[in-house]
C-alpha positions as CSV (number, residue, x, y, z in Angstrom):
1,X,14.3,17.6,-17.2
2,X,18.1,17.5,-17.2
3,X,19.9,15.1,-19.5
4,X,22.3,12.5,-18.9
5,X,24.8,13.1,-21.5
6,X,25.5,14.1,-25.1
7,X,22.8,11.8,-26.1
8,X,20.1,13.9,-24.7
9,X,18.7,10.5,-23.0
10,X,16.7,11.2,-19.9
11,X,18.5,10.1,-16.8
12,X,15.7,7.4,-16.3
13,X,16.5,6.0,-19.9
14,X,18.6,3.0,-18.5
15,X,16.7,2.4,-15.5
16,X,15.8,-1.3,-14.8
17,X,11.9,-1.7,-15.3
18,X,11.7,-4.1,-12.4
19,X,11.5,-3.0,-8.7
20,X,14.4,-2.1,-7.0
21,X,13.7,-4.4,-4.1
22,X,13.5,-7.3,-6.2
23,X,17.6,-6.8,-6.6
24,X,17.7,-7.2,-2.7
25,X,16.3,-10.7,-2.3
26,X,17.8,-14.0,-3.8
27,X,15.0,-15.6,-5.7
28,X,13.7,-18.3,-3.7
29,X,12.8,-21.7,-5.8
30,X,8.8,-21.6,-6.8
31,X,6.4,-23.2,-5.2
32,X,4.9,-26.1,-7.6
33,X,1.5,-25.0,-9.2
34,X,-1.6,-26.8,-8.2
35,X,-1.6,-30.0,-10.5
36,X,-4.1,-32.3,-9.0
37,X,-7.5,-31.8,-7.3
38,X,-7.6,-31.7,-3.5
39,X,-9.4,-30.5,-0.7
40,X,-8.3,-28.1,2.6
41,X,-9.6,-26.7,5.7
42,X,-9.0,-23.2,4.3
43,X,-8.0,-21.7,0.9
44,X,-6.2,-18.4,0.5
45,X,-6.3,-16.9,-2.8
46,X,-3.5,-14.6,-3.3
47,X,0.1,-14.3,-2.3
48,X,0.6,-10.7,-1.1
49,X,1.0,-9.5,2.5
50,X,-2.6,-9.7,3.2
51,X,-2.6,-13.5,2.0
52,X,0.4,-14.4,3.8
53,X,-0.5,-12.7,6.9
54,X,-3.8,-14.5,6.5
55,X,-2.3,-17.7,6.3
56,X,0.3,-17.2,9.1
57,X,-2.5,-16.3,11.3
58,X,-4.9,-18.7,10.6
59,X,-2.0,-21.3,11.3
60,X,-1.7,-20.1,14.8
61,X,-5.5,-20.5,15.2
62,X,-6.2,-23.7,13.9
63,X,-2.5,-25.9,14.1
64,X,-4.0,-29.0,12.8
65,X,-6.2,-27.6,9.7
66,X,-4.9,-28.3,6.1
67,X,-4.3,-24.6,4.9
68,X,-3.5,-23.8,0.9
69,X,-2.5,-20.6,-0.9
70,X,-3.0,-20.0,-4.3
71,X,-0.9,-17.3,-6.3
72,X,-1.4,-16.5,-9.9
73,X,2.3,-15.7,-10.3
74,X,5.3,-15.8,-7.9
75,X,4.0,-14.7,-4.2
76,X,4.6,-10.9,-3.6
77,X,5.0,-9.9,-7.7
78,X,2.0,-7.5,-7.6
79,X,1.3,-4.6,-5.5
80,X,3.1,-6.1,-2.3
81,X,6.3,-6.3,-4.2
82,X,5.9,-2.9,-5.8
83,X,5.2,-0.6,-2.7
84,X,7.6,1.9,-1.1
85,X,7.6,0.0,2.1
86,X,6.1,2.5,4.5
87,X,4.6,0.6,7.6
88,X,2.3,3.2,9.0
89,X,0.8,3.0,12.9
90,X,-2.4,3.1,11.1
91,X,-5.3,1.4,9.6
92,X,-7.8,4.1,9.0
93,X,-5.3,5.8,6.2
94,X,-4.2,8.2,9.1
95,X,-5.2,10.1,11.9
96,X,-6.9,12.8,10.0
97,X,-9.3,10.4,7.9
98,X,-10.1,8.4,10.7
99,X,-11.7,12.0,12.2
100,X,-13.0,12.8,8.8
101,X,-15.0,9.8,8.0
102,X,-15.4,7.6,11.3
103,X,-15.4,10.4,13.7
104,X,-17.5,8.0,16.0
105,X,-15.1,5.5,16.4
106,X,-11.9,7.4,15.5
107,X,-10.0,7.0,19.1
108,X,-10.6,3.3,18.7
109,X,-9.1,3.2,15.1
110,X,-6.3,5.1,16.1
111,X,-5.7,3.1,19.3
112,X,-6.0,0.2,17.2
113,X,-3.8,1.2,14.6
114,X,-1.2,1.9,16.8
115,X,-1.5,-1.4,18.4
116,X,-1.1,-3.2,15.1
117,X,2.0,-1.7,14.4
118,X,3.4,-2.9,18.0
119,X,2.0,-6.0,17.4
120,X,3.7,-6.5,14.0
121,X,6.9,-5.6,15.3
122,X,6.5,-8.3,17.7
123,X,5.1,-10.9,15.0
124,X,8.4,-10.1,12.9
125,X,10.4,-11.2,16.4
126,X,8.6,-14.0,17.2
127,X,8.9,-15.7,13.6
128,X,12.8,-14.6,13.4
129,X,11.7,-12.5,10.4
130,X,14.4,-10.5,8.7
131,X,12.3,-7.8,6.8
132,X,14.8,-4.9,7.1
133,X,12.2,-3.0,9.3
134,X,13.2,-0.1,11.0
135,X,10.7,2.2,13.4
136,X,12.6,5.2,12.1
137,X,10.2,8.1,11.9
138,X,8.2,9.6,9.2
139,X,8.4,13.4,8.2
140,X,5.4,15.1,6.6
141,X,6.4,18.1,4.6
142,X,4.5,21.3,3.6
143,X,5.1,23.0,0.3
144,X,2.5,26.1,0.5
145,X,1.0,27.9,3.4
146,X,-2.1,26.1,3.2
147,X,-0.2,22.6,3.3
148,X,1.5,23.9,6.3
149,X,-1.8,24.6,8.1
150,X,-2.8,21.3,7.2
151,X,0.3,20.1,9.2
152,X,-0.7,22.2,12.1
153,X,-4.3,21.0,12.4
154,X,-2.5,17.2,12.0
155,X,-0.1,18.4,15.1
156,X,-3.1,19.1,16.9
157,X,-4.9,15.8,15.9
158,X,-2.0,13.9,17.0
159,X,-1.5,15.8,20.8
160,X,-5.4,15.4,21.4
161,X,-4.4,11.4,20.9
162,X,-1.3,11.5,22.8
163,X,0.7,10.8,19.6
164,X,4.3,12.0,19.8
165,X,5.2,14.7,17.2
166,X,7.0,18.0,16.3
167,X,6.0,20.9,14.2
168,X,9.2,21.9,12.0
169,X,10.2,25.4,10.4
170,X,13.8,26.7,9.3
171,X,16.8,25.2,10.8
172,X,14.9,22.5,12.4
173,X,13.4,21.3,9.5
174,X,16.9,21.6,7.6
175,X,18.3,19.3,10.0
176,X,15.8,16.6,8.8
177,X,15.4,18.1,5.0
178,X,17.2,20.8,3.4
179,X,15.1,21.5,0.0
180,X,13.8,24.4,-1.4
181,X,10.5,22.8,-2.2
182,X,9.3,22.4,1.2
183,X,8.6,25.3,4.2
184,X,7.2,23.5,7.2
185,X,7.4,19.9,8.6
186,X,5.9,17.6,11.1
187,X,8.1,14.5,12.4
188,X,6.3,11.7,14.0
189,X,8.7,9.0,15.7
190,X,6.4,5.9,15.9
191,X,6.5,4.8,12.0
192,X,8.0,2.0,10.1
193,X,10.0,1.3,7.0
194,X,10.6,-2.3,5.6
195,X,12.1,-3.5,2.5
196,X,9.0,-5.0,1.0
197,X,10.8,-8.0,-1.3
198,X,12.2,-9.3,1.7
199,X,9.0,-8.9,3.7
200,X,7.2,-11.1,1.1
201,X,10.0,-13.9,1.0
202,X,9.9,-13.9,4.5
203,X,6.3,-14.4,5.0
204,X,6.5,-16.9,2.5
205,X,9.7,-18.8,4.1
206,X,7.7,-19.0,7.2
207,X,4.5,-19.9,6.1
208,X,6.3,-23.1,4.4
209,X,8.1,-23.8,7.7
210,X,4.5,-23.8,9.4
211,X,3.2,-26.5,6.8
212,X,1.2,-24.2,4.7
213,X,0.9,-25.0,1.4
214,X,1.8,-22.5,-1.4
215,X,1.0,-23.0,-5.0
216,X,2.6,-20.0,-7.5
217,X,1.4,-20.2,-10.8
218,X,-2.2,-21.2,-10.1
219,X,-4.4,-18.6,-10.9
220,X,-8.0,-18.8,-9.5
221,X,-10.3,-18.7,-12.4
222,X,-14.0,-19.2,-10.9
223,X,-15.5,-20.3,-7.6
224,X,-18.3,-22.4,-7.3
225,X,-20.2,-23.8,-4.3
226,X,-20.6,-27.9,-4.2
227,X,-22.7,-28.5,-1.1
228,X,-20.4,-27.4,1.8
229,X,-17.6,-26.9,0.0
230,X,-16.3,-24.3,-2.2
231,X,-14.5,-25.4,-5.1
232,X,-11.6,-22.9,-6.6
233,X,-10.7,-23.4,-10.3
234,X,-7.4,-23.2,-11.3
235,X,-5.8,-24.2,-15.3
236,X,-4.8,-27.4,-13.8
237,X,-6.9,-28.5,-11.4
238,X,-9.4,-27.9,-8.7
239,X,-9.4,-27.1,-4.8
240,X,-12.0,-27.8,-2.8
241,X,-12.1,-26.0,0.9
242,X,-14.6,-25.6,3.5
243,X,-13.7,-22.0,3.9
244,X,-11.9,-19.1,1.5
245,X,-10.0,-15.9,1.7
246,X,-10.1,-13.6,-1.0
247,X,-6.8,-11.6,-0.9
248,X,-6.4,-10.3,-4.4
249,X,-6.0,-6.9,-3.9
250,X,-6.3,-4.8,-7.1
251,X,-6.8,-8.1,-9.2
252,X,-10.4,-8.5,-10.9
253,X,-12.3,-9.7,-8.2
254,X,-13.6,-13.1,-8.3
255,X,-17.1,-12.3,-6.7
256,X,-18.5,-9.6,-8.8
257,X,-20.3,-7.9,-6.2
258,X,-16.8,-6.4,-5.6
259,X,-16.1,-5.5,-9.0
260,X,-17.3,-1.5,-8.1
261,X,-16.1,-1.6,-4.7
262,X,-12.7,0.1,-5.7
263,X,-10.8,1.2,-8.9
264,X,-7.4,0.0,-10.2
265,X,-5.0,2.9,-10.0
266,X,-1.2,3.1,-11.1
267,X,1.3,4.8,-9.1
268,X,5.1,5.0,-10.3
269,X,8.7,5.0,-8.4
270,X,11.9,6.0,-9.6
271,X,15.1,5.0,-7.7
272,X,18.5,6.7,-7.8
273,X,22.3,5.2,-8.3
274,X,23.7,5.3,-4.8
275,X,24.2,8.5,-3.2
276,X,27.4,9.6,-1.4
277,X,27.4,11.0,2.0
278,X,28.3,14.1,0.6
279,X,25.5,14.2,-2.0
280,X,23.0,13.2,1.1
281,X,24.9,16.2,3.3
282,X,23.7,18.2,0.4
283,X,20.2,18.0,1.0
284,X,20.3,18.0,4.8
285,X,18.9,14.3,4.8
286,X,21.1,12.5,7.7
287,X,18.5,10.1,9.4
288,X,17.0,7.4,8.5
289,X,13.1,8.7,8.3
290,X,10.9,8.6,5.7
291,X,9.5,11.3,4.1
292,X,6.1,12.3,2.3
293,X,4.8,15.7,1.2
294,X,1.3,17.2,1.9
295,X,-0.4,17.6,-1.8
296,X,-3.3,16.0,-2.9
297,X,-0.7,14.7,-5.7
298,X,1.5,13.8,-3.3
299,X,5.5,12.3,-3.4
300,X,6.7,9.8,-0.9
301,X,10.7,9.3,-0.7
302,X,13.0,7.0,1.7
303,X,16.7,6.0,1.7
304,X,17.5,2.4,0.6
305,X,19.7,-0.2,2.7
306,X,22.5,0.8,-0.2
307,X,22.1,4.8,0.2
308,X,19.8,5.1,-2.8
309,X,17.0,7.6,-2.7
310,X,13.6,6.3,-3.6
311,X,11.2,9.1,-5.4
312,X,7.6,8.3,-6.0
313,X,4.0,9.0,-6.1
314,X,2.0,12.3,-7.8
315,X,0.8,10.8,-10.6
316,X,-2.1,8.3,-10.0
317,X,-3.5,6.9,-13.2
318,X,-6.6,5.4,-13.9
319,X,-7.3,3.6,-17.3
320,X,-10.8,3.6,-18.9
321,X,-12.6,0.4,-18.3
322,X,-10.2,-0.4,-15.0
323,X,-7.6,-1.7,-17.7
324,X,-4.9,-3.8,-15.7
325,X,-2.5,-4.9,-18.7
326,X,0.9,-5.1,-17.9
327,X,2.0,-2.7,-19.9
328,X,0.3,0.0,-17.5
329,X,3.6,-0.6,-15.0
330,X,5.9,1.5,-17.4
331,X,4.6,4.9,-18.3
332,X,7.5,7.2,-19.4
333,X,5.3,10.5,-19.2
334,X,4.8,10.0,-15.0
335,X,8.9,8.8,-14.9
336,X,9.6,12.1,-16.9
337,X,7.7,14.1,-14.4
338,X,9.0,12.3,-11.6
339,X,12.4,12.9,-12.8
340,X,11.8,16.9,-13.3
341,X,10.1,17.2,-9.9
342,X,12.9,15.3,-8.0
343,X,15.2,17.9,-9.9
344,X,13.2,20.6,-8.8
345,X,13.0,19.5,-5.0
346,X,17.0,18.7,-4.8
347,X,18.7,21.0,-6.9
348,X,21.9,19.4,-6.2
349,X,21.1,16.0,-7.2
350,X,20.0,17.2,-10.7
351,X,22.1,15.3,-12.5
352,X,21.9,12.0,-10.6
353,X,20.7,9.2,-12.7
354,X,18.0,6.8,-11.8
355,X,18.4,2.8,-11.6
356,X,15.0,1.7,-11.3
357,X,11.9,2.9,-12.9
358,X,8.7,0.9,-12.2
359,X,4.5,1.1,-11.7
360,X,2.8,-0.7,-9.2
361,X,-1.1,-1.2,-9.0
362,X,-3.5,0.0,-6.2
363,X,-6.9,-1.0,-5.0
364,X,-8.4,2.3,-4.4
365,X,-12.1,2.2,-2.4
366,X,-13.6,5.6,-2.6
367,X,-13.3,6.0,1.1
368,X,-9.6,5.4,1.0
369,X,-9.5,2.7,3.6
370,X,-9.7,-1.0,3.3
371,X,-12.9,-3.3,3.6
372,X,-13.7,-6.6,4.7
373,X,-16.9,-8.9,4.5
374,X,-18.2,-12.2,4.0
375,X,-20.1,-14.1,1.4
376,X,-21.8,-17.4,0.7
377,X,-23.1,-18.1,4.1
378,X,-20.1,-17.2,5.8
379,X,-17.6,-19.2,4.1
380,X,-15.9,-16.9,2.1
381,X,-14.3,-13.6,3.6
382,X,-12.9,-11.0,1.5
383,X,-10.4,-7.9,2.1
384,X,-9.6,-5.0,-0.3
385,X,-9.5,-1.5,-0.9
386,X,-6.3,-0.5,0.9
387,X,-5.4,2.5,-1.1
388,X,-2.1,2.4,-1.1
389,X,-2.0,1.9,2.6
390,X,-1.4,-2.1,3.2
391,X,1.8,-2.7,4.5
392,X,0.8,-2.8,8.1
393,X,-2.9,-2.6,7.7
394,X,-3.0,-5.9,5.8
395,X,-2.2,-7.7,9.0
396,X,-4.8,-6.2,10.7
397,X,-7.4,-7.4,7.8
398,X,-6.0,-10.8,7.9
399,X,-7.1,-11.0,11.7
400,X,-10.6,-9.6,10.7
401,X,-11.6,-12.1,7.9
402,X,-10.6,-14.6,10.3
403,X,-12.5,-13.6,13.0
404,X,-15.1,-13.4,10.4
405,X,-14.6,-17.2,9.4
406,X,-15.0,-17.8,12.9
407,X,-17.9,-16.0,13.6
408,X,-16.4,-14.4,16.5
409,X,-17.3,-11.2,18.1
410,X,-14.0,-8.9,18.6
411,X,-13.0,-5.6,18.8
412,X,-11.8,-6.0,15.0
413,X,-15.8,-7.0,13.8
414,X,-17.5,-4.6,16.0
415,X,-15.7,-1.8,13.8
416,X,-17.8,-0.3,11.5
417,X,-15.0,1.6,9.6
418,X,-13.9,-2.3,7.6
419,X,-17.4,-3.7,7.6
420,X,-19.3,-0.6,6.2
421,X,-19.5,-1.1,2.3
422,X,-17.6,1.8,0.6
423,X,-19.6,3.7,-2.1
424,X,-19.4,1.9,-5.4
425,X,-17.9,3.1,-8.5
426,X,-20.1,4.3,-11.1
427,X,-19.9,1.9,-14.6
428,X,-18.1,3.3,-17.6
429,X,-18.0,6.4,-18.9
430,X,-19.3,7.9,-15.9
431,X,-16.2,6.4,-13.8
432,X,-13.5,8.0,-16.0
433,X,-15.4,11.1,-16.3
434,X,-15.9,10.7,-12.2
435,X,-12.0,10.1,-11.8
436,X,-10.8,13.1,-14.0
437,X,-12.9,15.3,-12.4
438,X,-12.1,14.7,-8.8
439,X,-8.2,14.4,-9.8
440,X,-8.6,17.9,-11.9
441,X,-10.1,19.5,-8.7
442,X,-7.6,17.8,-6.3
443,X,-4.6,19.5,-8.1
444,X,-6.5,23.0,-8.4
445,X,-6.6,22.5,-4.7
446,X,-2.7,21.9,-4.4
447,X,-1.8,24.8,-6.5
448,X,-4.3,27.5,-5.0
449,X,-5.5,26.1,-1.4
450,X,-9.3,26.0,-2.5
451,X,-11.7,23.2,-2.0
452,X,-14.0,22.7,-4.9
453,X,-18.0,22.5,-4.3
454,X,-17.6,19.1,-6.0
455,X,-15.0,17.9,-3.6
456,X,-16.8,19.1,-0.8
457,X,-19.7,17.4,-1.8
458,X,-18.0,14.4,-1.8
459,X,-16.5,15.3,1.4
460,X,-20.3,15.0,3.2
461,X,-20.9,11.7,1.9
462,X,-17.3,10.2,3.0
463,X,-15.9,9.9,-0.6
464,X,-12.5,10.4,-1.4
465,X,-9.9,9.8,-3.9
466,X,-6.2,9.2,-2.6
467,X,-3.3,7.1,-3.5
């Protein structure tokens, strides 16, 4: 890795440990914690994308309901505020994943995913939310011949379902990205980018305007049944609700049955200092599109509004025992690896310094898509397991949970994908052993193009590992 000066310090040594996105939004006054016992019609636990979309959509359905959202810290401080902001036209972790894991309903999943993105954009307009959304497209790039073959297959899948896309090589690829690391690309115009912190801020603002009560610094420590209600215990008071939505993402689930349904995986990001027009031109990146490479250990990268580059991904770190310590959000080994890979992918930018370096937590399910369900006689609904693909899918999950609480028969509730329980992760030490084995074999496949017997066996059971 290159050094940033005579001191020999790495180029990310002076980087802020906070997500870049936080610096783009003025801090709103905090919502007060819950300090006295109260009741409500609907309680929502979690103030990220899933919880905030649930609150907003619940208000549209139930104009007179008392809706209370409880957040353990500040809204969006965890996964939602730490993401790269890629807003996909998918609820199934992509077209290929839908075809591989849910072939019987793949066409429906693909259609509903595209519709969800359209409806997402319409909601931003209807509620006048300024989230920095751009439907600017995504470039998928390949570094090896077998990854290029994978893009060919992806293009055929897209064409089968009428999805606009263009395969790129040579000068056509260099017109969108000129990097020695990548030899082929697939561009899809129907893909969005958002500013995650601004999105959380705007969702939170609109929820408050819609008379949704938000209590921050109000961690729910336990749930219990009290007659026809559910009691939610917080450090200072208790909330009694007729119905509850759990939108806690990668936090330890309040329902024990969910604790083996996903594992917390840590993902890391670097953001450069602002780049000049000449620097962008040196790597051929003139458009606003986001980019992701095609490895199992993949990078995702994009421009920020002030012309920085976010360069993230590759490492997907699981800590023994599903450890969720705050210290996991900083990992020098991952930052060093990302910086070295950045220099290799973009030689003209090899001396660029990084202004921000942070980690985020991902709720990874064994089938790489979110799942929903009900508990306690239909009084509690939950959604989790987004596996790093929750920016737009969280909206769809919110609507599905509300359908479940209403007992409604809808297109969403009839889907098998969200209702099917993911294969549970085994207890330790077998959990760590399985994750390490899968990661080792995935890395070998990236190097050789050969999929191991172990991974093919997982494929047959619809089990995967991704970030």
